[in-house]
N, C-alpha and C positions, 0 to 999 in steps of 0.2 A: 706711709708707703705700703706697709704690709696689708693694711685694710683695703687699700686701693687694689692691690694685686688680688686679694681674695674676692673682691667684688667683680673684678674682670673675669676671674676664673669661673665665678658662678654664672655670669652672663654667657660665657663661651662653652659651658658644660653641654655636651651632646644631649639632644632630646630623644628619648627612647620610647618606642610604641609597644604596648602590650599586644599579645596575639589577639585579644578580644577587640582592641582598637582597629587592628588591621582587618579583621573580619567585618567589622561595621563599615569601614571604608569600602571594602569590596562590595558589600551589599548595596551601599549607596550608589556606587559606580554602576552596578548591574541594573539597579532600579532606574537610574538616569537614562541608560542606553535603551532599556526595554520600553520605557514610557515615552521616549522621544518619537513623535509620530514621523512616519516615512510616507513618501508618495511611491506607491508600488504598482507597476504594470505586471500583470500575470498572464502569460501567453501559454495556452495549452488547449485541451478539449474540455468543454463545459456543455451544459444544456443548450440545445436540444439533443446532443449526443448522449448516449447512455453507456453504461459499463463501469468497471471498477476505477479506471483512471479519472473519468469524469466525476464520479462520486468522491474520490479522494480530493480532487481539485476544488469541488464545491464545498466540502467540509473545511478545508484549509482556508479558502476564501472567506468563509463566515468567521473563522477565528481571527484572521488578520484584520478584517474590517472593523473590529471592535476598537482598535487603537490606531489604525492607519488609514490613509486615503488610498484606496485600492481600486483598480479598474481591470476588468477581465477582457482579454483579446482572444478571440475564438476562431475556429476554422469556419470558412464558408463552404469548403469542401474538404473532408477528411480523407475518405477513400472513394474512388469511383465505384459504382455499384458492382461492376464485374470483378473487382478485386476483393470485395468484402465477403468473407466465408459464411457469415451468419445470415439471418433473415432480414435484419434491418439494423442500421447504425443509430437510429433515432428512437427517442421515447415514443410510446404509443399511448392510446387512450386509457390503457390499463395501468400505466405508470403514473406515479405522483412524485415527480422529481422536484428538487429545489430549483426553481426557475430564476437562476442568477442572470441578471442583465449583462450582456456581453456585446462587444463589437465584433461582429462576424466578418472577418476580412481576409484571413489567410487561406489560400488554396494550396494544398500540399503538393499538387502536381503542376502548378502554374507559376513559374519564376517571376512573372510580371507582378503577381500579388505579393511576392516577398518584399519588393520595394515599397509598395503601398502600405503594407503592414508596418514596415520599419518607420515610414513617415508618420503614421498615426500614433505609434508608440512614442516617437520623438516629440510630437506635438503635445503629448500628455506631460512631458518633462519629468519622468520618474527619477527618484533617487535609487530605486532598485528595480531591475527587471528580473522577474521570476519565470523560469521556463520549466514546464513539465515534459519530460522526455521518456519514451518507453520502447521505441522501435527504430531500427536503422532507416526504415521507410521515411521517417519524419526528419532524418538528419539534414537533408539539403535545405529545407525550409527553416527549421529551428536553428540549425547551425549558422546559416547566413545571417540571421537576425542577431544571434548571440555575438558573433564576431563583430558586426557593425556597431553594436551598442556598447562594446567594451570601453570605448573612449568617452562615452556619454554618461554612464552611471555604473553602479555596481551591478554585476550580472551573476545570478546563481541559478544553476539548473538542478532540479530534483530528478534524479535518474532512477527509474523503477527497475529497468533491466539494462545492464551494460552489454550483455551478450544475449541475443534473441533465443527463445526456446526452440523455434523452428528455423534452422539456418538457411540462408540464401547465398547466392553466388557473390553478391557485391557487399555483403554485410561488413566486412573488414574495411573496405574502402569508404563506405558511408559512415561507419562509426568513427574512423579516423578524422573525417571531415568535421563531424560534430564536436568530438572531444577536443580537438586541437584549437577550437574557437571558444573554449571555456577556460576560466581560471579558478572558479569555485564551484564545487558540486556537493550536493547532499544526496546520500543514499539512504535506503530504508533497512539495510542490513550490512553487517561487517563483510559478508561474502562479496557483495557487489563493490563495496569500498576497496577490498583487496584486489579485485579484478581491475578496477580503474587505476589504482596506485601502481599496480604492477606494469601496466602498459603506458600510463601517462604520468610519470613521476612529477612533472612540473605543476600539475593541478593540485590545488588544495582541496582535500576531500574530508567531509565530516559525515558521520553516520548517526541518524536518529531513528529509533524504532517506530514502526508503523503505529499511529494512534488507533485507539479503539473507536470503531464506528458507533454512533449513538443516535442514528436517525431511523432505525428499523423498528422502534417500539420496544415494549418490555416483553420479557418471556411470559408465556401464558401456561395454564395448566396442561399437563400432558394429555389428559383425556379430551380436553377441548381441542387441542391441536390435532390429535389423531382423528377426531370426528370431522374436523374441517377438511382433512386430507382423505377422508373415507377409508381409513385403515383400521384394522382390528387391534384391540388393546393387548391381546395375549401373546404378542411377539416382542422381541427386543430389537430395537432399530438403531442402525448406524447410518450416517449421512455422508454422501458425496455431493458437494454443492459447488455450483459455478459452471463456467463454460467447459464443455467436454472437448478436450484437445488431446492429441496423442501423448504429449510430454507429461500429462497429468496422471497417467498410469491406470486408467479405469480398467484396462484389460487385466492388469495384475490384481486389482481389487476383486474383480469378478471371480478370478481363479482362487483367490484366497477365501472368498465366501464359500466356495465348495468344500473347503477344509474345516469350516466352522459348524457348530451345532445348528440343526435345522430350524431352531426357533429364533436364530439371528437373521434378521432381514435387512436389506439395503434399500434406503430411500435415495433415489438418483434424481437430482433436481438441477437442471441447467440446460442451456441451449447447446445443441451439437454443432461444432464446427467441422464440417466434412460429412462423412457417412457414418451412420450408427450400425450399419450391417455387420462389421467385424465384431462388435460387442454382442450383437444379437446371436451370432454364431457361437460365441463362448457361452452365453446363457443356455443355448440349446444343448451344447456339448455336455454341460454339467447339470442339466435339468434344473436351472435356476429361475425359470419363468415365474413361479409362484412366490419366489423369495426376493425378487427385485421389483420395486415399485417405481414406475417411470413417470417423471414429470419433465418431459423433454422440451422445455421452453424457457425463455428468459423469465426469471421470477421477479415480479414487481416488488418494490420495496415493502409495501404494506403486507405482503404475504410471506416474507422471509421468516418472520417469527414462528409461523406454523411448522416449518421444516426443522428449525433448530429446537423448538420446544418439544417436538415429538421424538427427538433422537437422544440416545444416551451419550454418544460421542460423534465427533466429526473425523473423517479419515481423509488424509492427503497422501495418496500412494505415488507421489510424483517421481518421475524418472530424472528430472532436472528441475531446478527451481532457484529462486532468489529469496524473496520474501513472499508473503501471501496475505491478501486482503481477507481471505476466508478465515485465517487465524484471528484477524482483528474482529471479525463478526462473531466468531466463536467466543472470544473473550467477553464481548458485550453480553452474550446470552449465558455466560458461565458454563460453557460446554468444553470438556477436555478434548484434546486433539491427539490422534495417532498419525504421525507423519514420518516419512522416510528421511534419512539423514543426508539430504542433498541440499546444495546451495546454502542459504541461510535459514532454512526452516527451523533447525534445532535451536537457533538463537532465541526463539519466541516460546520455547518450552523449557523453562528454567528449573522446574521441579516436577515431581511425579503427580502433584495435584493438578497440574496443568495439562498433563498428557504423557504420551509414550513416544520416544524417538526410536524408530525402527532402524537397526544397524545395516541391514542389507535390502536391496531393492529387488525383492522376489516375492511370489505369493506366499510361500511358507513363512517367511519372516514377518510379512504384513499380517498374516493370520495370527501369528503368535503375539504380535503387538496388540491386536484387537482383543484377544483373549485376556491378556494382562489388564488392559484398560477396563473391560467389562467386569472382570473379577474384582478389581479394586472398588468399582462403583463409587469413586470418590468425587466429592464436589470440587469443582475448580475454584481457585481463589477468585474473589469478587473484584472486578475492576469497574470503575465508574469514570465518568467524563468530567468530574468536578475540576475546577481550575486549581492548578497546583499538582494534580496527579500526573505522574511522569508519562502516562500513556494518553493524556488528553490532547485534544487539538490545540488548546490554549498553550500548553507546555511546548508542543512542537513549534507553534508559531513564534513563541518567545525565543526558543533556541535558534530558530532560523534568523530572526532579526539580530540576535547577538552575533551570529556568524557573519552576517552581512556587514556589521559595523566594526568587526575586528580590524 
């Protein structure tokens, strides 16, 4: 009888797992979820539209298509021409974009197209609808489809900006319409995540850092880059890159340049949204004409390497901000960044090798930050796009899929 009792006790003895066993089970679970293919509809802006959002979407599309069946749904009309502040919304003969095949169906200003877009997405029978959102202007079209698809599949919106940089009269109303039709959102900075969670507590929000762009080619020799830009080698160059808009603080940077040594020059590369005349007046006021080198146009992808390779650091003197694709490009070219402490910009400068965070948004503080960065002349930590790297597109795609399947 005693032997029988002992045998019973041995059978009933609780089974315990070691921490290493639990970790292995966790890894197997994650591998199962990440490698289970999904059918994904991706609604946002893609080629033939150009700009940072289209580039982001294209890079993410390429990462997702490696393991999933994905289809891109694009705008047939993004902005009417009279509303667009730049020269063109579209790629030109000088651009060499990633020509992702898309279904061009959504007209942002035509509600009839909202229904036809919804129908085409439903006919694809996705497991996941991914939406790229960046402006209240897009809220009616994207919000309508997000709301209608909630009962058909998982819906996740990638929100680049929760609050627009240049405010409009109906921003709050439009934003409410979009966000109230979402249940899961991904942001690219904790700052934007906090904005959404503060206003829309019922939405599940996750934040993943902006991946490093890897389609601009490799950094080249400084002399070669300066020769390509027709700039002399005996100066020290800082770079302001990207669209020139008021919130980006170019006026503050120009004033800060007047406080720096005369051998420090500014390379200004990007298309102007609005008038450049106010900036030209600042240049005249402080006699900066010979120290500011103007490339006032949209920079094609294959020419980006010249500007970053020629410069010692990149300056983001923003008056407001969320995250920045310019920082993602800077990381690719291993260039340190001087950025004002607004929005989520400081999240991407985690140590002094990566750059300097300027505490105050004024010319004096920006000039001091540039001095400190140039004095260090430190190489920025190397980032690459290899799979497994936490700033790669593959890693971003895997985290997105895991969030979708939670």
